[in-house]
N, C-alpha and C positions, 0 to 999 in steps of 0.2 A: 327120118330118120336122121336125128346129128349124132353127130361121130365123134366120143371123147377125147378131152381134148389132154393131149397127152406129156409132159413137162423132162424133156431130156436132157442126160447134164450139160451140154450145144444152149439151147434154151439158158441155162442156171450161166451157164457161164456169163453170156451176153449180159445178161438182167445186170449182175455184178457188176462187169466190169462199165456199162454204164451209170451205172450210181455211182461210181469212182468216178467217174467224167464228170460229174455232176454238181457234187459232193466238192469236188477241187477245187475248183473254179474252172476249171476248164473252161466251157461254154459261154459260161456267163461274161458281165459286163461290167463285172468287178473292177472296186480300187486296183487299178492299173501302173500307179505313180510308184517312181526308182526309189529305195529307201537317202534319204537325207544329208550331204556328201559329204562329208566329220573332214575331211586331207586336201590340200589348199593345190589351188594347182595355179590359179590367177595372183597378180601383185596391184593391187588399188592401191594409187599415189592422187593425193588434195596436194593443188600448188598454194603455195604461201604468194603471200604480200610483203618484202623487199626493194631498200635499193637494189639488193643483190642477189638472187634467187635461184633459187635448183625448181629446175619443171618441167612438168614430163615434158617428152618429145612424142607425141604419137605417132608419126612419121617410125619413127625406129626402131619403140618399143612394143614386147608381143605380150601376151598373156603371161611367159616366166623370166622377163625379160627384162630390165627397167633403163629407160636410158633418160637421164637426166643433164639438162641442159644450165646451165648460169648466163641469167642473163646480170646485165646491168644498164646506166644509165647512156643514155646519149654523152660522147667524148671524147678523150680521143686517148693508148690506150696501150702497151708493152710490151701488154702481160699480166697472168692473175698465179699468184700461187696462196691450196689451202685443205687443209684434214677435214677429215669427213670422217665422221665410225659410224655405223652403221652391225645391224648386232649378227654376229655373225654364224651363231647357232640356226639361222633361215633363213639369213643371203648369203653372199659372195659377193663381191666385190671381182667384176670380169675384164672388158673388153667392153667397148660399143660397139664394134664393130671382127669377125672374126678373123683374126691374120692380122689385128692391131699390134701394136711391137709393145706399146703400153698401156694403162688405165684411165686414160686421161687424151681427150685428142679435140681439137680447133681450124676449123683453115679460115676463124680470124685471120689470124698471123704468117707471118712471111720468116719464113729464116727463121728458123726458131730449136731453141732446147727446150729439151720435151723428157721429164723423169715421172713416174710415182715407184711408189711405196706401200705394201703394204705391212703393217706387222698386227698379229690380231687380228682387234675389229676397226682398225686403223688405217683409212688411205692417205695417202699426204701423193701431192698430188701443187708438180707448175709447170706449163706453158710455158716461155716468156722468147721475144723477139731477138736475135746477136745482135749485137753492137749496136750500131748506132741506125739501121731500118728502123724505118720514116714508121712511124706511131702507125698502129691501126685505128680507122673513124668511129664507133659506135653506134648506135641507138640501142632505143629497151627493149629491141628487140633483135639486137645482133648474140649471136652465142660462144659470149666469150670460151663457155671448154664443158664436152661432154662426160661426163662418166656411166657408168652400169650399174649394174644389181640383179642378178639371177634367179630369180628362187630353188631353196635344198629341196628333195623332195626329203617328204612323210611329215612335213608342214599342220598341222592343225589347221579351221578353216575359223579361218576372225579370230587370227594371231596376229598381237599388235609386234605390231616392223621397231626399233630403234632407229632412228637417223637423227645428229645432227650434225654442224656445223665444229670445229672445236670450238673457243672462243679465243681470241686471241691470233687469232693461231692461218688468216685469209691475209692478204695482199691486194693494189694492182701499182702494178710496171710503171708510173707514168712516165709520158712519153722524152727521150732522148734531152730536151729543151727544159723539160722544168724545172724546178730548182726543186726540187725533194725528189729521187725518188723511187724512192716510195710511198705507200699510201696504206697505212691500214681499214681490212673494209669488213664490213658482219656478215655474214653468207645464208638465207635466209632460207628451211628447209619447209615443207611439208609433210603428210606426215603416210606411213606407211602401214597398207595392208595385206593381213597374205586371208583370199578369200578361195 
């Protein structure tokens, strides 16, 4: 003789909980992809081509701190000056390394005068050797100057960040023995995207 099956309150509660877990995907192998990223957390830079160009320093750059090195042709030079603009609603001009006194730096030149000024989107930068200090001998890989940009918070993914060199506002200081003290140059900049 079999005993009749009795449904108790605790049995109903257990069945209800099991049903809820099964329906909510608690034990299933469903799609657990995270939601798509909407806020940028990385600055992506594409290097340009040009005689004088701002290229990414892959050693000093991080996801949100973009360090750009100005490189030029092989030769002899005593300094460099330039104006750069970048969209300050998305990035900010900052120092290359924490604790730097200026927003431009170079280890190429000795006994230097270094000056920077930020005004709105524009960074004015100059780094020059003092007096009759011998000119630096450069190659195409010599870093004449470095600058840096930091990504601001809450910038949407895939936002283009404008970056350019102001036309007619860049020059090279020639060696002391050169008959022309300064020479105008054009600085090529790459594309920047907040991703």
